[in-house]
VEXDREN-543610 format. One record per atom (N, C-alpha, C): x negated, y negated, z negated; atom name. Coordinates in steps of 0.05 Angstrom, whole numbers, plus 5000, padded with zeros to 4 digits. Layout:
BEGIN
   px   py   pz romi
    X    Y    Z   CA
...
//
This chain:
BEGIN
   px   py   pz romi
 2284 6514 6388    N
 2303 6498 6374   CA
 2318 6480 6394    C
 2344 6479 6393    N
 2359 6464 6413   CA
 2357 6434 6407    C
 2352 6418 6428    N
 2349 6390 6424   CA
 2376 6376 6417    C
 2375 6359 6397    N
 2399 6345 6389   CA
 2405 6321 6407    C
 2430 6318 6415    N
 2438 6295 6432   CA
 2456 6277 6416    C
 2464 6255 6428    N
 2482 6237 6414   CA
 2509 6250 6409    C
 2516 6270 6425    N
 2542 6284 6422   CA
 2540 6304 6398    C
 2517 6317 6395    N
 2515 6338 6375   CA
 2500 6329 6350    C
 2495 6303 6347    N
 2479 6293 6325   CA
 2491 6302 6298    C
 2472 6308 6279    N
 2480 6317 6252   CA
 2498 6341 6253    C
 2492 6360 6271    N
 2508 6384 6273   CA
 2537 6378 6279    C
 2542 6360 6298    N
 2569 6353 6307   CA
 2585 6340 6284    C
 2572 6324 6267    N
 2585 6312 6244   CA
 2609 6296 6252    C
 2606 6279 6272    N
 2628 6261 6280   CA
 2651 6277 6292    C
 2646 6299 6306    N
 2667 6315 6316   CA
 2683 6327 6293    C
 2670 6338 6273    N
 2685 6350 6250   CA
 2700 6328 6235    C
 2688 6305 6232    N
 2703 6283 6218   CA
 2728 6275 6233    C
 2725 6273 6259    N
 2748 6265 6275   CA
 2770 6287 6275    C
 2761 6312 6276    N
 2781 6334 6275   CA
 2795 6335 6248    C
 2780 6329 6226    N
 2793 6329 6200   CA
 2813 6306 6198    C
 2805 6283 6208    N
 2823 6260 6208   CA
 2848 6265 6225    C
 2845 6277 6249    N
 2868 6283 6266   CA
 2886 6304 6252    C
 2873 6323 6239    N
 2889 6343 6225   CA
 2906 6331 6203    C
 2894 6313 6188    N
 2909 6300 6166   CA
 2932 6283 6177    C
 2926 6268 6198    N
 2946 6250 6210   CA
 2969 6266 6222    C
 2962 6289 6235    N
 2983 6306 6246   CA
 3001 6318 6225    C
 2988 6326 6202    N
 3004 6338 6180   CA
 3023 6317 6168    C
 3013 6293 6165    N
 3031 6271 6154   CA
 3053 6265 6174    C
 3046 6265 6200    N
 3066 6260 6221   CA
 3088 6281 6220    C
 3080 6307 6217    N
 3099 6328 6217   CA
 3118 6327 6192    C
 3107 6317 6170    N
 3122 6316 6145   CA
 3141 6292 6145    C
 3135 6272 6161    N
 3151 6247 6161   CA
 3177 6252 6177    C
 3199 6243 6165    N
 3225 6246 6179   CA
 3240 6219 6176    C
 3232 6199 6191    N
 3245 6172 6188   CA
 3273 6172 6199    C
 3289 6153 6189    N
 3316 6149 6200   CA
 3314 6137 6228    C
 3328 6149 6247    N
 3327 6140 6274   CA
 3306 6154 6291    C
 3290 6172 6278    N
 3270 6187 6293   CA
 3243 6174 6293    C
 3223 6188 6302    N
 3196 6179 6302   CA
 3191 6160 6326    C
 3180 6137 6321    N
 3172 6119 6342   CA
 3152 6099 6331    C
 3143 6081 6349    N
 3123 6062 6340   CA
 3132 6041 6321    C
 3159 6039 6317    N
 3169 6018 6299   CA
 3173 6027 6270    C
 3169 6053 6265    N
 3172 6063 6237   CA
 3147 6054 6221    C
 3149 6058 6195    N
 3126 6050 6178   CA
 3101 6067 6186    C
 3105 6093 6189    N
 3082 6110 6197   CA
 3072 6103 6225    C
 3091 6097 6243    N
 3084 6090 6270   CA
 3067 6065 6271    C
 3074 6045 6254    N
 3059 6020 6253   CA
 3031 6025 6242    C
 3030 6042 6220    N
 3003 6049 6209   CA
 2985 6062 6229    C
 2996 6081 6244    N
 2980 6094 6265   CA
 2973 6075 6287    C
 2991 6057 6293    N
 2984 6036 6313   CA
 2962 6019 6305    C
 2962 6011 6279    N
 2940 5995 6269   CA
 2913 6011 6270    C
 2915 6036 6262    N
 2890 6053 6263   CA
 2880 6056 6292    C
 2898 6059 6311    N
 2890 6061 6339   CA
 2877 6035 6348    C
 2889 6013 6340    N
 2878 5987 6348   CA
 2850 5983 6336    C
 2847 5991 6310    N
 2821 5989 6297   CA
 2801 6007 6311    C
 2810 6031 6320    N
 2792 6048 6335   CA
 2783 6035 6361    C
 2801 6022 6375    N
 2794 6009 6401   CA
 2775 5986 6395    C
 2779 5971 6374    N
 2761 5949 6367   CA
 2733 5960 6360    C
 2732 5983 6347    N
 2706 5995 6341   CA
 2692 6004 6367    C
 2707 6015 6385    N
 2695 6024 6410   CA
 2684 6000 6426    C
 2699 5978 6426    N
 2690 5954 6440   CA
 2666 5942 6427    C
 2664 5945 6400    N
 2640 5935 6386   CA
 2615 5948 6395    C
 2617 5973 6405    N
 2593 5987 6415   CA
 2581 5971 6438    C
 2598 5961 6456    N
 2587 5945 6478   CA
 2572 5920 6468    C
 2584 5907 6448    N
 2570 5884 6436   CA
 2544 5892 6423    C
 2545 5914 6408    N
 2522 5925 6395   CA
 2500 5932 6415    C
 2508 5943 6438    N
 2489 5950 6458   CA
 2474 5926 6469    C
 2488 5904 6473    N
 2475 5880 6483   CA
 2460 5865 6462    C
 2468 5869 6437    N
 2456 5854 6415   CA
 2429 5865 6408    C
 2427 5891 6403    N
 2402 5903 6395   CA
 2403 5933 6397    C
 2381 5946 6403    N
 2381 5975 6405   CA
 2376 5988 6378    C
 2360 5976 6361    N
 2352 5989 6336   CA
 2359 5973 6311    C
 2369 5949 6314    N
 2373 5933 6291   CA
 2396 5944 6274    C
 2392 5944 6247    N
 2413 5954 6230   CA
 2407 5983 6222    C
 2426 5995 6207    N
 2421 6022 6197   CA
 2423 6044 6219    C
 2438 6038 6240    N
 2442 6058 6262   CA
 2427 6048 6287    C
 2414 6067 6300    N
 2404 6061 6327   CA
 2428 6063 6346    C
 2423 6053 6370    N
 2445 6053 6390   CA
 2453 6082 6396    C
 2434 6100 6396    N
 2441 6128 6401   CA
 2459 6139 6380    C
 2455 6132 6355    N
 2472 6141 6333   CA
 2500 6128 6334    C
 2501 6104 6344    N
 2527 6091 6348   CA
 2543 6106 6370    C
 2529 6117 6390    N
 2542 6129 6413   CA
 2557 6154 6405    C
 2547 6169 6385    N
 2561 6193 6376   CA
 2589 6187 6367    C
 2593 6170 6346    N
 2620 6163 6338   CA
 2636 6149 6360    C
 2623 6134 6377    N
 2637 6121 6399   CA
 2651 6142 6417    C
 2637 6164 6423    N
 2648 6185 6440   CA
 2671 6199 6427    C
 2666 6209 6402    N
 2687 6226 6389   CA
 2711 6210 6380    C
 2707 6185 6370    N
 2730 6169 6363   CA
 2746 6162 6388    C
 2732 6156 6410    N
 2746 6149 6434   CA
 2764 6172 6443    C
 2754 6197 6442    N
 2770 6220 6450   CA
 2793 6225 6430    C
 2788 6219 6405    N
 2809 6223 6385   CA
 2833 6205 6390    C
 2829 6181 6401    N
 2851 6163 6406   CA
 2871 6174 6425    C
 2863 6193 6442    N
 2882 6206 6460   CA
 2905 6220 6445    C
 2900 6227 6420    N
 2921 6239 6403   CA
 2933 6219 6383    C
 2916 6201 6373    N
 2925 6181 6353   CA
 2947 6164 6365    C
 2944 6155 6389    N
 2964 6137 6401   CA
 2991 6151 6405    C
 2992 6176 6415    N
 3018 6190 6415   CA
 3031 6193 6388    C
 3014 6197 6367    N
 3025 6198 6340   CA
 3038 6171 6333    C
 3027 6150 6344    N
 3038 6123 6339   CA
 3066 6120 6351    C
 3069 6128 6377    N
 3095 6123 6390   CA
 3113 6147 6390    C
 3106 6168 6374    N
 3124 6191 6371   CA
 3126 6209 6395    C
 3105 6209 6412    N
 3103 6226 6435   CA
 3126 6221 6455    C
 3137 6197 6454    N
 3158 6189 6473   CA
 3148 6166 6490    C
 3137 6173 6513    N
 3125 6153 6531   CA
 3144 6147 6553    C
 3151 6121 6556    N
 3170 6113 6577   CA
 3155 6096 6597    C
 3165 6095 6621    N
 3152 6080 6642   CA
 3157 6050 6641    C
 3145 6037 6622    N
 3148 6009 6619   CA
 3121 5996 6610    C
 3123 5971 6601    N
 3098 5957 6593   CA
 3084 5972 6570    C
 3099 5984 6552    N
 3087 5997 6529   CA
 3072 6022 6536    C
 3078 6034 6560    N
 3063 6058 6568   CA
 3036 6051 6581    C
 3034 6026 6591    N
 3010 6018 6606   CA
 2984 6020 6589    C
 2984 6011 6563    N
 2960 6013 6548   CA
 2950 6042 6545    C
 2969 6060 6541    N
 2960 6088 6537   CA
 2949 6100 6563    C
 2962 6094 6585    N
 2952 6104 6611   CA
 2924 6093 6617    C
 2920 6067 6613    N
 2894 6056 6618   CA
 2873 6067 6598    C
 2882 6072 6573    N
 2864 6083 6554   CA
 2855 6111 6562    C
 2874 6127 6572    N
 2867 6154 6581   CA
 2847 6153 6604    C
 2850 6135 6622    N
 2831 6132 6644   CA
 2804 6124 6634    C
 2804 6106 6614    N
 2779 6098 6601   CA
 2765 6121 6588    C
 2781 6137 6574    N
 2769 6161 6560   CA
 2758 6180 6580    C
 2772 6185 6602    N
 2762 6204 6622   CA
 2736 6194 6635    C
 2735 6168 6640    N
 2710 6157 6651   CA
 2687 6159 6630    C
 2694 6155 6605    N
 2674 6158 6584   CA
 2665 6186 6581    C
 2682 6206 6584    N
 2674 6234 6582   CA
 2654 6240 6605    C
 2660 6230 6629    N
 2641 6234 6651   CA
 2614 6221 6644    C
 2615 6197 6633    N
 2590 6184 6625   CA
 2574 6200 6605    C
 2588 6210 6585    N
 2574 6226 6564   CA
 2562 6251 6577    C
 2577 6264 6595    N
 2567 6288 6609   CA
 2542 6281 6625    C
 2544 6258 6639    N
 2521 6250 6656   CA
 2496 6245 6639    C
 2499 6232 6616    N
 2476 6225 6600   CA
 2465 6249 6585    C
 2480 6271 6582    N
 2470 6296 6571   CA
 2457 6313 6592    C
 2469 6314 6616    N
 2460 6333 6636   CA
 2437 6322 6652    C
 2440 6298 6664    N
 2421 6289 6684   CA
 2392 6284 6673    C
 2389 6272 6650    N
 2361 6269 6640   CA
 2346 6295 6638    C
 2359 6316 6629    N
 2346 6342 6627   CA
 2338 6352 6655    C
 2356 6350 6674    N
 2350 6359 6701   CA
 2327 6343 6713    C
 2328 6316 6708    N
 2307 6299 6719   CA
 2280 6307 6707    C
 2279 6312 6681    N
 2254 6319 6669   CA
 2243 6346 6678    C
 2262 6365 6682    N
 2253 6391 6691   CA
 2244 6390 6720    C
 2256 6373 6736    N
 2249 6372 6764   CA
 2223 6357 6770    C
 2217 6338 6752    N
 2194 6320 6758   CA
 2168 6335 6757    C
 2164 6353 6737    N
 2139 6367 6734   CA
 2115 6347 6732    C
 2120 6326 6717    N
 2099 6306 6713   CA
 2096 6286 6736    C
 2114 6287 6756    N
 2112 6269 6779   CA
 2133 6248 6777    C
 2125 6222 6778    N
 2143 6200 6776   CA
 2153 6193 6804    C
 2174 6177 6806    N
 2184 6169 6832   CA
 2163 6153 6847    C
 2148 6136 6833    N
 2128 6120 6847   CA
 2106 6138 6859    C
 2097 6157 6843    N
 2076 6175 6853   CA
 2087 6193 6875    C
 2113 6200 6873    N
 2125 6216 6894   CA
 2126 6201 6920    C
 2133 6176 6920    N
 2133 6160 6944   CA
 2104 6157 6955    C
 2085 6154 6938    N
 2057 6152 6947   CA
 2048 6178 6960    C
 2057 6201 6949    N
 2050 6227 6961   CA
 2062 6230 6988    C
 2087 6221 6992    N
 2100 6223 7018   CA
 2084 6207 7039    C
 2075 6182 7031    N
 2059 6166 7050   CA
 2032 6179 7055    C
 2020 6190 7034    N
 1994 6203 7037   CA
 1996 6227 7055    C
 2017 6243 7053    N
 2021 6266 7070   CA
 2024 6257 7099    C
 2039 6235 7104    N
 2042 6225 7131   CA
 2015 6217 7142    C
 1998 6205 7125    N
 1971 6198 7134   CA
 1955 6223 7141    C
 1957 6244 7126    N
 1942 6269 7132   CA
 1952 6281 7158    C
 1978 6281 7162    N
 1989 6291 7188   CA
 1978 6275 7211    C
 1978 6249 7208    N
 1968 6232 7230   CA
 1938 6237 7235    C
 1923 6241 7213    N
 1894 6246 7216   CA
 1889 6271 7232    C
 1904 6292 7226    N
 1901 6317 7241   CA
 1910 6315 7270    C
 1934 6303 7273    N
 1946 6302 7300   CA
 1931 6283 7319    C
 1922 6261 7309    N
 1909 6241 7327   CA
 1881 6249 7336    C
 1870 6268 7322    N
 1842 6277 7329   CA
 1843 6302 7347    C
 1867 6311 7354    N
 1869 6335 7370   CA
 1881 6328 7398    C
 1891 6349 7410    N
 1903 6346 7437   CA
 1930 6332 7436    C
 1940 6325 7460    N
 1966 6312 7462   CA
 1988 6330 7451    C
 1985 6357 7454    N
 2006 6375 7444   CA
 2007 6374 7414    C
 1984 6374 7401    N
 1983 6372 7371   CA
 1994 6345 7362    C
 1987 6324 7376    N
 1997 6298 7369   CA
 2027 6297 7371    C
 2038 6311 7391    N
 2068 6311 7395   CA
 2081 6326 7372    C
 2069 6348 7363    N
 2080 6363 7340   CA
 2079 6346 7315    C
 2057 6332 7311    N
 2055 6314 7288   CA
 2075 6292 7288    C
 2080 6281 7312    N
 2100 6260 7315   CA
 2128 6270 7309    C
 2134 6294 7319    N
 2161 6305 7315   CA
 2167 6312 7286    C
 2145 6320 7271    N
 2149 6329 7244   CA
 2146 6307 7223    C
 2136 6284 7232    N
 2134 6261 7214   CA
 2159 6244 7216    C
 2180 6253 7202    N
 2205 6239 7203   CA
 2206 6216 7183    C
 2222 6197 7189    N
 2226 6174 7171   CA
 2249 6180 7152    C
 2244 6175 7126    N
 2264 6180 7106   CA
 2277 6153 7098    C
 2303 6150 7106    N
 2318 6126 7100   CA
 2343 6134 7084    C
 2341 6135 7058    N
 2365 6143 7042   CA
 2388 6124 7046    C
 2412 6136 7052    N
 2436 6121 7054   CA
 2453 6124 7029    C
 2476 6111 7028    N
 2494 6112 7005   CA
 2501 6141 6997    C
 2508 6159 7016    N
 2515 6187 7008   CA
 2492 6201 6995    C
 2467 6194 7003    N
 2444 6207 6990   CA
 2442 6198 6961    C
 2447 6173 6956    N
 2443 6162 6929   CA
 2466 6170 6910    C
 2491 6170 6920    N
 2514 6176 6903   CA
 2519 6205 6899    C
 2515 6221 6920    N
 2522 6249 6919   CA
 2499 6268 6921    C
 2475 6257 6921    N
 2451 6275 6923   CA
 2449 6289 6949    C
 2458 6277 6970    N
 2457 6290 6997   CA
 2428 6293 7006    C
 2420 6317 7011    N
 2392 6323 7017   CA
 2385 6318 7046    C
 2360 6312 7051    N
 2351 6311 7079   CA
 2348 6340 7089    C
 2357 6345 7114    N
 2355 6373 7124   CA
 2326 6382 7126    C
 2322 6407 7117    N
 2296 6419 7119   CA
 2291 6430 7147    C
 2266 6432 7155    N
 2260 6444 7181   CA
 2267 6474 7181    C
 2280 6483 7202    N
 2286 6512 7203   CA
 2262 6527 7215    C
 2262 6553 7209    N
 2241 6570 7220   CA
 2240 6569 7250    C
 2265 6568 7262    N
 2266 6568 7291   CA
 2254 6543 7303    C
 2259 6520 7290    N
 2248 6494 7299   CA
 2218 6495 7297    C
 2207 6504 7275    N
 2178 6504 7270   CA
 2165 6524 7289    C
 2177 6547 7293    N
 2166 6567 7312   CA
 2165 6556 7340    C
 2186 6542 7348    N
 2187 6530 7375   CA
 2165 6509 7379    C
 2161 6493 7359    N
 2140 6473 7361   CA
 2112 6485 7362    C
 2108 6505 7345    N
 2081 6518 7345   CA
 2076 6533 7371    C
 2097 6542 7384    N
 2094 6556 7409   CA
 2084 6538 7431    C
 2087 6512 7428    N
 2078 6493 7449   CA
 2048 6488 7447    C
 2035 6499 7426    N
 2006 6494 7422   CA
 1990 6517 7434    C
 1967 6510 7444    N
 1949 6532 7453   CA
 1938 6547 7429    C
 1930 6571 7433    N
 1921 6589 7411   CA
 1899 6576 7395    C
 1881 6562 7408    N
 1858 6550 7394   CA
 1867 6529 7374    C
 1891 6517 7377    N
 1900 6496 7360   CA
 1924 6504 7342    C
 1929 6530 7341    N
 1951 6540 7324   CA
 1946 6533 7294    C
 1922 6536 7285    N
 1916 6530 7257   CA
 1921 6501 7249    C
 1915 6483 7268    N
 1921 6455 7263   CA
 1951 6450 7261    C
 1966 6464 7279    N
 1995 6461 7278   CA
 2006 6472 7253    C
 1996 6495 7243    N
 2005 6506 7218   CA
 2000 6487 7194    C
 1976 6475 7195    N
 1970 6455 7174   CA
 1989 6432 7174    C
 1996 6422 7198    N
 2015 6400 7200   CA
 2043 6409 7190    C
 2051 6433 7196    N
 2077 6444 7187   CA
 2078 6444 7157    C
 2057 6454 7144    N
 2056 6455 7115   CA
 2058 6428 7102    C
 2045 6408 7114    N
 2046 6380 7103   CA
 2074 6369 7108    C
 2086 6374 7131    N
 2113 6363 7137   CA
 2134 6375 7119    C
 2132 6401 7114    N
 2152 6414 7096   CA
 2149 6402 7068    C
 2125 6398 7059    N
 2121 6386 7033   CA
 2132 6358 7031    C
 2130 6342 7053    N
 2142 6316 7053   CA
 2172 6317 7049    C
 2185 6335 7063    N
 2214 6338 7060   CA
 2222 6346 7031    C
 2206 6364 7019    N
 2211 6372 6992   CA
 2209 6348 6973    C
 2188 6332 6977    N
 2185 6308 6960   CA
 2207 6288 6964    C
 2215 6284 6989    N
 2237 6265 6995   CA
 2263 6274 6982    C
 2269 6300 6983    N
 2293 6310 6970   CA
 2291 6308 6939    C
 2267 6311 6929    N
 2263 6307 6900   CA
 2269 6278 6893    C
 2261 6259 6909    N
 2267 6231 6904   CA
 2297 6226 6906    C
 2310 6238 6926    N
 2339 6235 6929   CA
 2353 6245 6904    C
 2345 6269 6894    N
 2358 6280 6871   CA
 2354 6262 6846    C
 2330 6250 6844    N
 2325 6232 6822   CA
 2342 6206 6824    C
 2343 6195 6848    N
 2358 6170 6852   CA
 2388 6175 6849    C
 2397 6199 6858    N
 2425 6205 6855   CA
 2433 6208 6826    C
 2416 6222 6810    N
 2422 6225 6782   CA
 2422 6198 6768    C
 2403 6181 6774    N
 2403 6154 6762   CA
 2427 6138 6770    C
 2436 6140 6795    N
 2459 6125 6804   CA
 2484 6135 6790    C
 2487 6161 6787    N
 2511 6172 6774   CA
 2511 6165 6745    C
 2488 6161 6733    N
 2487 6153 6705   CA
 2494 6124 6701    C
 2493 6109 6722    N
 2499 6080 6720   CA
 2526 6072 6732    C
 2534 6085 6754    N
 2557 6076 6769   CA
 2583 6079 6753    C
 2584 6099 6735    N
 2608 6103 6720   CA
 2614 6079 6702    C
 2593 6064 6694    N
 2597 6041 6677   CA
 2614 6020 6692    C
 2612 6019 6719    N
 2627 5999 6734   CA
 2657 6007 6735    C
 2663 6031 6725    N
 2691 6039 6722   CA
 2699 6037 6693    C
 2682 6047 6675    N
 2688 6049 6647   CA
 2691 6022 6634    C
 2673 6004 6639    N
 2674 5977 6626   CA
 2699 5961 6634    C
 2705 5958 6660    N
 2729 5943 6667   CA
 2755 5956 6656    C
 2756 5983 6655    N
 2779 5997 6644   CA
 2781 5991 6614    C
 2758 5989 6600    N
 2758 5983 6572   CA
 2770 5956 6566    C
 2762 5936 6582    N
 2773 5909 6578   CA
 2803 5908 6586    C
 2809 5923 6607    N
 2837 5925 6615   CA
 2854 5937 6593    C
 2843 5957 6580    N
 2858 5970 6557   CA
 2863 5950 6535    C
 2843 5934 6529    N
 2846 5914 6507   CA
 2867 5894 6514    C
 2867 5885 6539    N
 2887 5865 6548   CA
 2915 5878 6547    C
 2918 5903 6556    N
 2944 5916 6555   CA
 2954 5920 6527    C
 2936 5928 6508    N
 2943 5931 6480   CA
 2952 5904 6468    C
 2938 5883 6475    N
 2945 5857 6465   CA
 2973 5848 6475    C
 2978 5854 6500    N
 3005 5848 6512   CA
 3026 5864 6498    C
 3020 5889 6493    N
 3039 5907 6479   CA
 3046 5897 6451    C
 3025 5889 6436    N
 3029 5879 6409   CA
 3045 5853 6409    C
 3038 5835 6427    N
 3051 5809 6429   CA
 3081 5814 6436    C
 3086 5831 6455    N
 3114 5836 6463   CA
 3130 5847 6440    C
 3119 5866 6425    N
 3133 5879 6403   CA
 3140 5859 6381    C
 3121 5844 6373    N
 3125 5826 6350   CA
 3140 5800 6358    C
 3137 5792 6383    N
 3151 5767 6392   CA
 3180 5772 6396    C
 3187 5796 6408    N
 3215 5801 6415   CA
 3228 5820 6395    C
 3214 5825 6373    N
 3226 5843 6353   CA
 3250 5831 6340    C
//
């Protein structure tokens, strides 16, 4: 059975409701033939403008609801997120219905442009919250980030225990293969992996060992390869978590910018009308 997400909750109920609403609004828009043509100043244009503003207010309320409580009230935060996503995407069509699909390069175009950017960032956020948690759960195999870091340190200790009790050649192999993992910004944001040891590198290192100590070198190689795998698993986890959070630093400011632009648009229209 496929797991339900905030996007698909109730068999995509909010998607179908939004599509039905958009269909009805489009039909009314097509049947309307006002004097002077369709624009935001007609009766229907004003009605659609009010509906769009109400939709924006509803979307902003989600942020307040998120800070207020996760479960208080009839809807959990997850259930609020479903209509938040689909209503937000619906506004991409509701607003053009308001201004008659005639967008000019002036103050009145700014709210719609900012709104589209907000919607795009929200789509990325929805995608991230659907995709990355599944990937993280599948990749973990019961291993947490904390235990992963502990295993990396433990493997370094095992390498040191083997290398330090053997010859200088074995100790040198252990030192070369015990690399320090220092994740930088590209690792965290883009999931940039630490380079794995190549077969040529490992073969060259093992070739420096006498035959009697080859088995110790092979044991060190196995531990070192496992350390790199664990480090890259941590990078993938941290990258997924970062991408699930960083989009909010774009989406939230754009949301407030959209509200300010809409307020300026409304003030301009009614003050200079």
